[in-house]
ChimeraX commands (.cxc) that place a marker at each C-alpha (Angstrom):
marker #1 position 109.80,94.06,69.72 radius 0.5
marker #1 position 112.43,96.77,69.90 radius 0.5
marker #1 position 109.75,99.57,70.09 radius 0.5
marker #1 position 108.09,97.69,72.95 radius 0.5
marker #1 position 111.44,97.30,74.85 radius 0.5
marker #1 position 112.21,101.05,74.15 radius 0.5
marker #1 position 108.81,102.09,75.62 radius 0.5
marker #1 position 109.16,99.65,78.63 radius 0.5
marker #1 position 112.67,101.14,79.35 radius 0.5
marker #1 position 111.58,104.64,78.97 radius 0.5
marker #1 position 108.83,104.16,81.50 radius 0.5
marker #1 position 111.05,102.40,84.00 radius 0.5
marker #1 position 113.47,105.37,83.70 radius 0.5
marker #1 position 110.71,107.79,84.57 radius 0.5
marker #1 position 109.48,105.67,87.61 radius 0.5
marker #1 position 113.15,105.18,88.80 radius 0.5
marker #1 position 113.64,109.01,88.82 radius 0.5
marker #1 position 110.64,109.75,90.95 radius 0.5
marker #1 position 110.96,106.65,93.36 radius 0.5
marker #1 position 114.04,105.41,95.04 radius 0.5
marker #1 position 112.26,102.27,95.85 radius 0.5
marker #1 position 111.70,101.59,92.34 radius 0.5
marker #1 position 115.09,102.49,91.43 radius 0.5
marker #1 position 116.45,99.87,93.94 radius 0.5
marker #1 position 113.96,97.30,92.80 radius 0.5
marker #1 position 115.12,97.78,89.33 radius 0.5
marker #1 position 118.71,97.26,90.40 radius 0.5
marker #1 position 117.79,94.11,92.34 radius 0.5
marker #1 position 115.88,92.82,89.41 radius 0.5
marker #1 position 118.83,93.29,87.02 radius 0.5
marker #1 position 121.20,91.72,89.59 radius 0.5
marker #1 position 119.12,88.44,89.47 radius 0.5
marker #1 position 118.66,88.69,85.76 radius 0.5
marker #1 position 114.94,88.89,85.82 radius 0.5
marker #1 position 113.07,89.78,82.70 radius 0.5
marker #1 position 112.26,93.64,82.11 radius 0.5
marker #1 position 108.55,92.86,82.46 radius 0.5
marker #1 position 108.99,91.75,86.09 radius 0.5
marker #1 position 109.37,95.53,87.17 radius 0.5
marker #1 position 106.03,96.46,85.47 radius 0.5
marker #1 position 104.48,93.31,87.33 radius 0.5
marker #1 position 105.75,94.74,90.53 radius 0.5
marker #1 position 104.53,98.32,89.96 radius 0.5
marker #1 position 101.10,97.04,88.79 radius 0.5
marker #1 position 101.00,95.21,92.28 radius 0.5
marker #1 position 102.46,97.77,94.60 radius 0.5
marker #1 position 100.23,100.65,93.24 radius 0.5
marker #1 position 96.41,101.12,92.73 radius 0.5
marker #1 position 96.93,103.16,89.43 radius 0.5
marker #1 position 93.47,104.84,90.10 radius 0.5
marker #1 position 91.60,101.42,90.27 radius 0.5
marker #1 position 89.77,99.97,93.44 radius 0.5
marker #1 position 92.39,97.18,93.80 radius 0.5
marker #1 position 94.30,96.98,97.10 radius 0.5
marker #1 position 98.10,97.24,96.76 radius 0.5
marker #1 position 100.15,94.32,98.08 radius 0.5
marker #1 position 102.22,94.95,101.40 radius 0.5
marker #1 position 105.12,92.66,100.82 radius 0.5
marker #1 position 107.41,91.50,98.05 radius 0.5
marker #1 position 105.83,87.90,98.84 radius 0.5
marker #1 position 102.43,89.10,97.77 radius 0.5
marker #1 position 103.65,89.88,94.28 radius 0.5
marker #1 position 101.74,87.08,92.67 radius 0.5
marker #1 position 102.96,87.41,89.11 radius 0.5
marker #1 position 106.47,86.69,90.25 radius 0.5
marker #1 position 107.86,83.26,90.90 radius 0.5
marker #1 position 108.37,82.51,94.54 radius 0.5
marker #1 position 112.20,82.24,94.26 radius 0.5
marker #1 position 112.11,85.64,92.80 radius 0.5
marker #1 position 109.99,87.18,95.74 radius 0.5
marker #1 position 112.46,85.72,98.22 radius 0.5
marker #1 position 115.60,86.90,96.34 radius 0.5
marker #1 position 114.23,90.46,96.06 radius 0.5
marker #1 position 113.27,90.65,99.76 radius 0.5
marker #1 position 116.82,89.46,100.56 radius 0.5
marker #1 position 118.50,91.80,98.30 radius 0.5
marker #1 position 116.63,94.91,99.55 radius 0.5
marker #1 position 116.98,93.73,103.13 radius 0.5
marker #1 position 113.18,94.14,103.87 radius 0.5
marker #1 position 110.13,92.09,103.41 radius 0.5
marker #1 position 107.75,95.21,103.68 radius 0.5
marker #1 position 107.18,97.46,100.66 radius 0.5
marker #1 position 106.81,100.63,102.78 radius 0.5
marker #1 position 109.54,102.88,103.73 radius 0.5
marker #1 position 107.79,103.61,107.07 radius 0.5
marker #1 position 106.28,101.57,109.96 radius 0.5
marker #1 position 103.13,102.55,111.97 radius 0.5
marker #1 position 104.05,103.13,115.55 radius 0.5
marker #1 position 100.95,104.70,117.24 radius 0.5
marker #1 position 97.34,105.54,116.01 radius 0.5
marker #1 position 94.21,107.11,117.56 radius 0.5
marker #1 position 90.87,107.04,115.90 radius 0.5
marker #1 position 87.74,108.88,116.29 radius 0.5
marker #1 position 84.50,108.91,114.17 radius 0.5
marker #1 position 86.08,111.36,111.68 radius 0.5
marker #1 position 89.78,111.29,112.01 radius 0.5
marker #1 position 92.30,108.38,111.88 radius 0.5
marker #1 position 95.75,109.46,112.98 radius 0.5
marker #1 position 98.86,107.51,112.64 radius 0.5
marker #1 position 102.41,108.27,113.79 radius 0.5
marker #1 position 104.98,106.45,111.60 radius 0.5
marker #1 position 108.50,105.69,112.47 radius 0.5
marker #1 position 111.09,106.00,109.70 radius 0.5
marker #1 position 114.18,103.69,109.37 radius 0.5
marker #1 position 116.42,106.05,111.35 radius 0.5
marker #1 position 113.90,106.29,114.12 radius 0.5
marker #1 position 112.32,109.77,113.52 radius 0.5
marker #1 position 108.75,109.96,113.31 radius 0.5
marker #1 position 106.05,111.88,111.41 radius 0.5
marker #1 position 102.26,111.96,111.28 radius 0.5
marker #1 position 99.38,111.49,108.92 radius 0.5
marker #1 position 95.67,112.05,109.46 radius 0.5
marker #1 position 92.70,110.64,107.27 radius 0.5
marker #1 position 89.75,112.69,107.79 radius 0.5
marker #1 position 86.18,111.45,106.84 radius 0.5
marker #1 position 83.38,114.02,106.18 radius 0.5
marker #1 position 79.58,113.95,106.18 radius 0.5
marker #1 position 79.46,114.09,102.35 radius 0.5
marker #1 position 81.25,110.71,102.21 radius 0.5
marker #1 position 84.67,112.08,100.97 radius 0.5
marker #1 position 87.89,111.16,102.68 radius 0.5
marker #1 position 91.02,113.47,102.77 radius 0.5
marker #1 position 94.35,112.56,103.91 radius 0.5
marker #1 position 96.87,115.07,105.50 radius 0.5
marker #1 position 100.42,114.16,105.16 radius 0.5
marker #1 position 103.91,115.29,106.33 radius 0.5
marker #1 position 106.56,116.32,104.08 radius 0.5
marker #1 position 109.42,116.62,106.75 radius 0.5
marker #1 position 110.19,115.10,110.13 radius 0.5
marker #1 position 110.11,118.40,112.18 radius 0.5
marker #1 position 110.34,121.75,110.72 radius 0.5
marker #1 position 113.09,124.43,110.62 radius 0.5
marker #1 position 110.74,127.48,110.20 radius 0.5
marker #1 position 109.71,127.74,113.82 radius 0.5
marker #1 position 106.48,129.38,113.04 radius 0.5
marker #1 position 104.91,130.60,116.41 radius 0.5
marker #1 position 101.38,129.21,115.53 radius 0.5
marker #1 position 102.79,125.61,114.79 radius 0.5
marker #1 position 103.80,122.96,117.48 radius 0.5
marker #1 position 106.02,121.33,114.94 radius 0.5
marker #1 position 108.41,124.34,114.73 radius 0.5
marker #1 position 109.40,123.72,118.31 radius 0.5
marker #1 position 110.74,120.36,117.42 radius 0.5
marker #1 position 113.12,121.72,114.93 radius 0.5
marker #1 position 114.10,120.17,111.51 radius 0.5
marker #1 position 115.09,116.47,111.92 radius 0.5
marker #1 position 115.30,115.70,108.37 radius 0.5
marker #1 position 113.62,115.75,104.85 radius 0.5
marker #1 position 111.47,112.85,103.78 radius 0.5
marker #1 position 112.25,111.09,100.57 radius 0.5
marker #1 position 109.72,111.16,97.98 radius 0.5
marker #1 position 108.85,107.53,98.86 radius 0.5
marker #1 position 108.34,108.27,102.57 radius 0.5
marker #1 position 106.02,111.20,101.61 radius 0.5
marker #1 position 103.81,109.00,99.16 radius 0.5
marker #1 position 104.07,105.85,101.42 radius 0.5
marker #1 position 101.74,107.73,103.93 radius 0.5
marker #1 position 99.00,107.55,101.32 radius 0.5
marker #1 position 100.05,103.91,100.34 radius 0.5
marker #1 position 99.75,102.66,103.70 radius 0.5
marker #1 position 95.98,103.65,103.99 radius 0.5
marker #1 position 95.29,102.19,100.35 radius 0.5
marker #1 position 96.99,98.87,101.35 radius 0.5
marker #1 position 94.55,98.62,104.34 radius 0.5
marker #1 position 91.49,99.30,101.92 radius 0.5
marker #1 position 90.88,102.91,103.04 radius 0.5
marker #1 position 89.63,105.28,100.30 radius 0.5
marker #1 position 91.26,108.42,99.73 radius 0.5
marker #1 position 89.66,111.14,97.68 radius 0.5
marker #1 position 92.16,113.97,98.16 radius 0.5
marker #1 position 95.68,114.54,99.64 radius 0.5
marker #1 position 96.71,117.68,101.67 radius 0.5
marker #1 position 100.31,118.42,102.28 radius 0.5
marker #1 position 99.42,120.07,105.78 radius 0.5
marker #1 position 101.26,117.64,108.20 radius 0.5
marker #1 position 104.63,118.15,109.73 radius 0.5
marker #1 position 107.07,120.26,107.91 radius 0.5
marker #1 position 106.94,122.98,105.16 radius 0.5
marker #1 position 106.39,121.04,101.75 radius 0.5
marker #1 position 108.03,123.60,99.61 radius 0.5
marker #1 position 111.32,123.50,101.64 radius 0.5
marker #1 position 111.57,119.80,100.71 radius 0.5
marker #1 position 112.95,119.25,97.24 radius 0.5
marker #1 position 111.65,115.57,97.22 radius 0.5
marker #1 position 108.14,116.73,97.51 radius 0.5
marker #1 position 107.94,117.39,93.81 radius 0.5
marker #1 position 108.83,113.76,93.02 radius 0.5
marker #1 position 106.27,112.70,95.51 radius 0.5
marker #1 position 103.64,114.66,93.91 radius 0.5
marker #1 position 104.92,113.01,90.45 radius 0.5
marker #1 position 104.32,109.65,92.17 radius 0.5
marker #1 position 100.74,110.59,93.29 radius 0.5
marker #1 position 99.86,111.87,89.95 radius 0.5
marker #1 position 101.60,109.04,87.69 radius 0.5
marker #1 position 99.16,107.01,85.85 radius 0.5
marker #1 position 100.93,103.71,86.76 radius 0.5
marker #1 position 101.16,104.62,90.46 radius 0.5
marker #1 position 98.59,106.31,92.48 radius 0.5
marker #1 position 96.82,108.15,89.39 radius 0.5
marker #1 position 95.50,110.96,91.53 radius 0.5
marker #1 position 94.12,114.09,89.66 radius 0.5
marker #1 position 96.35,116.96,90.55 radius 0.5
marker #1 position 93.29,118.94,91.34 radius 0.5
marker #1 position 92.83,116.48,94.25 radius 0.5
marker #1 position 96.26,117.39,95.69 radius 0.5
marker #1 position 96.69,120.65,97.74 radius 0.5
marker #1 position 99.92,122.08,99.24 radius 0.5
marker #1 position 99.95,124.34,102.16 radius 0.5
marker #1 position 102.91,126.74,102.56 radius 0.5
marker #1 position 104.03,129.72,104.39 radius 0.5
marker #1 position 105.16,131.06,101.09 radius 0.5
marker #1 position 108.65,129.68,99.89 radius 0.5
marker #1 position 108.60,131.66,96.65 radius 0.5
marker #1 position 111.04,129.43,94.75 radius 0.5
marker #1 position 109.16,126.64,95.69 radius 0.5
marker #1 position 105.88,128.12,94.61 radius 0.5
marker #1 position 107.41,128.85,91.21 radius 0.5
marker #1 position 108.80,125.41,90.79 radius 0.5
marker #1 position 105.33,123.69,91.77 radius 0.5
marker #1 position 103.41,125.97,89.39 radius 0.5
marker #1 position 105.86,125.14,86.69 radius 0.5
marker #1 position 105.98,121.23,87.23 radius 0.5
marker #1 position 102.49,120.64,88.65 radius 0.5
marker #1 position 100.39,123.73,87.51 radius 0.5
marker #1 position 97.15,122.03,88.50 radius 0.5
marker #1 position 98.10,121.20,92.04 radius 0.5
marker #1 position 96.14,123.66,94.51 radius 0.5
marker #1 position 98.30,125.95,96.65 radius 0.5
marker #1 position 97.27,127.42,100.05 radius 0.5
marker #1 position 99.05,130.28,101.70 radius 0.5
marker #1 position 98.70,130.04,105.41 radius 0.5
marker #1 position 96.84,133.31,106.55 radius 0.5
marker #1 position 98.18,132.76,109.89 radius 0.5
marker #1 position 101.75,133.07,108.59 radius 0.5
marker #1 position 100.74,136.24,106.69 radius 0.5
marker #1 position 99.39,137.67,109.88 radius 0.5
marker #1 position 102.49,136.87,111.68 radius 0.5
marker #1 position 104.64,138.29,109.11 radius 0.5
marker #1 position 102.35,141.63,109.03 radius 0.5
marker #1 position 102.90,141.86,112.86 radius 0.5
marker #1 position 106.81,141.56,112.63 radius 0.5
marker #1 position 106.76,144.27,109.97 radius 0.5
marker link #1:1,2 radius 0.2
marker link #1:2,3 radius 0.2
marker link #1:3,4 radius 0.2
marker link #1:4,5 radius 0.2
marker link #1:5,6 radius 0.2
marker link #1:6,7 radius 0.2
marker link #1:7,8 radius 0.2
marker link #1:8,9 radius 0.2
marker link #1:9,10 radius 0.2
marker link #1:10,11 radius 0.2
marker link #1:11,12 radius 0.2
marker link #1:12,13 radius 0.2
marker link #1:13,14 radius 0.2
marker link #1:14,15 radius 0.2
marker link #1:15,16 radius 0.2
marker link #1:16,17 radius 0.2
marker link #1:17,18 radius 0.2
marker link #1:18,19 radius 0.2
marker link #1:19,20 radius 0.2
marker link #1:20,21 radius 0.2
marker link #1:21,22 radius 0.2
marker link #1:22,23 radius 0.2
marker link #1:23,24 radius 0.2
marker link #1:24,25 radius 0.2
marker link #1:25,26 radius 0.2
marker link #1:26,27 radius 0.2
marker link #1:27,28 radius 0.2
marker link #1:28,29 radius 0.2
marker link #1:29,30 radius 0.2
marker link #1:30,31 radius 0.2
marker link #1:31,32 radius 0.2
marker link #1:32,33 radius 0.2
marker link #1:33,34 radius 0.2
marker link #1:34,35 radius 0.2
marker link #1:35,36 radius 0.2
marker link #1:36,37 radius 0.2
marker link #1:37,38 radius 0.2
marker link #1:38,39 radius 0.2
marker link #1:39,40 radius 0.2
marker link #1:40,41 radius 0.2
marker link #1:41,42 radius 0.2
marker link #1:42,43 radius 0.2
marker link #1:43,44 radius 0.2
marker link #1:44,45 radius 0.2
marker link #1:45,46 radius 0.2
marker link #1:46,47 radius 0.2
marker link #1:47,48 radius 0.2
marker link #1:48,49 radius 0.2
marker link #1:49,50 radius 0.2
marker link #1:50,51 radius 0.2
marker link #1:51,52 radius 0.2
marker link #1:52,53 radius 0.2
marker link #1:53,54 radius 0.2
marker link #1:54,55 radius 0.2
marker link #1:55,56 radius 0.2
marker link #1:56,57 radius 0.2
marker link #1:57,58 radius 0.2
marker link #1:58,59 radius 0.2
marker link #1:59,60 radius 0.2
marker link #1:60,61 radius 0.2
marker link #1:61,62 radius 0.2
marker link #1:62,63 radius 0.2
marker link #1:63,64 radius 0.2
marker link #1:64,65 radius 0.2
marker link #1:65,66 radius 0.2
marker link #1:66,67 radius 0.2
marker link #1:67,68 radius 0.2
marker link #1:68,69 radius 0.2
marker link #1:69,70 radius 0.2
marker link #1:70,71 radius 0.2
marker link #1:71,72 radius 0.2
marker link #1:72,73 radius 0.2
marker link #1:73,74 radius 0.2
marker link #1:74,75 radius 0.2
marker link #1:75,76 radius 0.2
marker link #1:76,77 radius 0.2
marker link #1:77,78 radius 0.2
marker link #1:78,79 radius 0.2
marker link #1:79,80 radius 0.2
marker link #1:80,81 radius 0.2
marker link #1:81,82 radius 0.2
marker link #1:82,83 radius 0.2
marker link #1:83,84 radius 0.2
marker link #1:84,85 radius 0.2
marker link #1:85,86 radius 0.2
marker link #1:86,87 radius 0.2
marker link #1:87,88 radius 0.2
marker link #1:88,89 radius 0.2
marker link #1:89,90 radius 0.2
marker link #1:90,91 radius 0.2
marker link #1:91,92 radius 0.2
marker link #1:92,93 radius 0.2
marker link #1:93,94 radius 0.2
marker link #1:94,95 radius 0.2
marker link #1:95,96 radius 0.2
marker link #1:96,97 radius 0.2
marker link #1:97,98 radius 0.2
marker link #1:98,99 radius 0.2
marker link #1:99,100 radius 0.2
marker link #1:100,101 radius 0.2
marker link #1:101,102 radius 0.2
marker link #1:102,103 radius 0.2
marker link #1:103,104 radius 0.2
marker link #1:104,105 radius 0.2
marker link #1:105,106 radius 0.2
marker link #1:106,107 radius 0.2
marker link #1:107,108 radius 0.2
marker link #1:108,109 radius 0.2
marker link #1:109,110 radius 0.2
marker link #1:110,111 radius 0.2
marker link #1:111,112 radius 0.2
marker link #1:112,113 radius 0.2
marker link #1:113,114 radius 0.2
marker link #1:114,115 radius 0.2
marker link #1:115,116 radius 0.2
marker link #1:116,117 radius 0.2
marker link #1:117,118 radius 0.2
marker link #1:118,119 radius 0.2
marker link #1:119,120 radius 0.2
marker link #1:120,121 radius 0.2
marker link #1:121,122 radius 0.2
marker link #1:122,123 radius 0.2
marker link #1:123,124 radius 0.2
marker link #1:124,125 radius 0.2
marker link #1:125,126 radius 0.2
marker link #1:126,127 radius 0.2
marker link #1:127,128 radius 0.2
marker link #1:128,129 radius 0.2
marker link #1:129,130 radius 0.2
marker link #1:130,131 radius 0.2
marker link #1:131,132 radius 0.2
marker link #1:132,133 radius 0.2
marker link #1:133,134 radius 0.2
marker link #1:134,135 radius 0.2
marker link #1:135,136 radius 0.2
marker link #1:136,137 radius 0.2
marker link #1:137,138 radius 0.2
marker link #1:138,139 radius 0.2
marker link #1:139,140 radius 0.2
marker link #1:140,141 radius 0.2
marker link #1:141,142 radius 0.2
marker link #1:142,143 radius 0.2
marker link #1:143,144 radius 0.2
marker link #1:144,145 radius 0.2
marker link #1:145,146 radius 0.2
marker link #1:146,147 radius 0.2
marker link #1:147,148 radius 0.2
marker link #1:148,149 radius 0.2
marker link #1:149,150 radius 0.2
marker link #1:150,151 radius 0.2
marker link #1:151,152 radius 0.2
marker link #1:152,153 radius 0.2
marker link #1:153,154 radius 0.2
marker link #1:154,155 radius 0.2
marker link #1:155,156 radius 0.2
marker link #1:156,157 radius 0.2
marker link #1:157,158 radius 0.2
marker link #1:158,159 radius 0.2
marker link #1:159,160 radius 0.2
marker link #1:160,161 radius 0.2
marker link #1:161,162 radius 0.2
marker link #1:162,163 radius 0.2
marker link #1:163,164 radius 0.2
marker link #1:164,165 radius 0.2
marker link #1:165,166 radius 0.2
marker link #1:166,167 radius 0.2
marker link #1:167,168 radius 0.2
marker link #1:168,169 radius 0.2
marker link #1:169,170 radius 0.2
marker link #1:170,171 radius 0.2
marker link #1:171,172 radius 0.2
marker link #1:172,173 radius 0.2
marker link #1:173,174 radius 0.2
marker link #1:174,175 radius 0.2
marker link #1:175,176 radius 0.2
marker link #1:176,177 radius 0.2
marker link #1:177,178 radius 0.2
marker link #1:178,179 radius 0.2
marker link #1:179,180 radius 0.2
marker link #1:180,181 radius 0.2
marker link #1:181,182 radius 0.2
marker link #1:182,183 radius 0.2
marker link #1:183,184 radius 0.2
marker link #1:184,185 radius 0.2
marker link #1:185,186 radius 0.2
marker link #1:186,187 radius 0.2
marker link #1:187,188 radius 0.2
marker link #1:188,189 radius 0.2
marker link #1:189,190 radius 0.2
marker link #1:190,191 radius 0.2
marker link #1:191,192 radius 0.2
marker link #1:192,193 radius 0.2
marker link #1:193,194 radius 0.2
marker link #1:194,195 radius 0.2
marker link #1:195,196 radius 0.2
marker link #1:196,197 radius 0.2
marker link #1:197,198 radius 0.2
marker link #1:198,199 radius 0.2
marker link #1:199,200 radius 0.2
marker link #1:200,201 radius 0.2
marker link #1:201,202 radius 0.2
marker link #1:202,203 radius 0.2
marker link #1:203,204 radius 0.2
marker link #1:204,205 radius 0.2
marker link #1:205,206 radius 0.2
marker link #1:206,207 radius 0.2
marker link #1:207,208 radius 0.2
marker link #1:208,209 radius 0.2
marker link #1:209,210 radius 0.2
marker link #1:210,211 radius 0.2
marker link #1:211,212 radius 0.2
marker link #1:212,213 radius 0.2
marker link #1:213,214 radius 0.2
marker link #1:214,215 radius 0.2
marker link #1:215,216 radius 0.2
marker link #1:216,217 radius 0.2
marker link #1:217,218 radius 0.2
marker link #1:218,219 radius 0.2
marker link #1:219,220 radius 0.2
marker link #1:220,221 radius 0.2
marker link #1:221,222 radius 0.2
marker link #1:222,223 radius 0.2
marker link #1:223,224 radius 0.2
marker link #1:224,225 radius 0.2
marker link #1:225,226 radius 0.2
marker link #1:226,227 radius 0.2
marker link #1:227,228 radius 0.2
marker link #1:228,229 radius 0.2
marker link #1:229,230 radius 0.2
marker link #1:230,231 radius 0.2
marker link #1:231,232 radius 0.2
marker link #1:232,233 radius 0.2
marker link #1:233,234 radius 0.2
marker link #1:234,235 radius 0.2
marker link #1:235,236 radius 0.2
marker link #1:236,237 radius 0.2
marker link #1:237,238 radius 0.2
marker link #1:238,239 radius 0.2
marker link #1:239,240 radius 0.2
marker link #1:240,241 radius 0.2
marker link #1:241,242 radius 0.2
view
């Protein structure tokens, strides 16, 4: 029994480190004196973990919990929705489904699900609201950096589509912002690859960067199988400036 409890706690510690939502959820469950296995039940309901199951969208849908606990957690966390973002606008064509999300503070980001002729679906997600780099080939740079996204706000762009039954075969950090300028991106990738959360193969994740050297080093150290793409347009721009 002690071995099981230790293993469960160790797993919860890891999940709490990479997800602010799970950390807050864990505190809420402790506050209401819920059994430790209730956290595992919630994680199993919230994330696909590599299966075809559709993740729940609200705490009231966590069917393994008593109704009273679902209500208590929703009240404690002051939100009924699991996501850390809200869809504000969307546009759709035969090959692309674009969503503009609004964050809790009113800032906005974009994600685009692209469908290809081979039947595969890729999701392009944002890592920042705005961007500080102001590259002359990128419209987002004109906005300036509003703020960094949390690891949940990054990963929730993927979770939103999975909650609605859309298949995602790969994830590309090619939306708003410079991924390697946001320290929370590394924990977001940990979420996407964690076997109890999204369970993506790291080879199905790609990061597009203008070339943040320290970030590249950290990414190759922590997630060596994630693909890195250096923007050739950025390199061309740098050469012109030199």
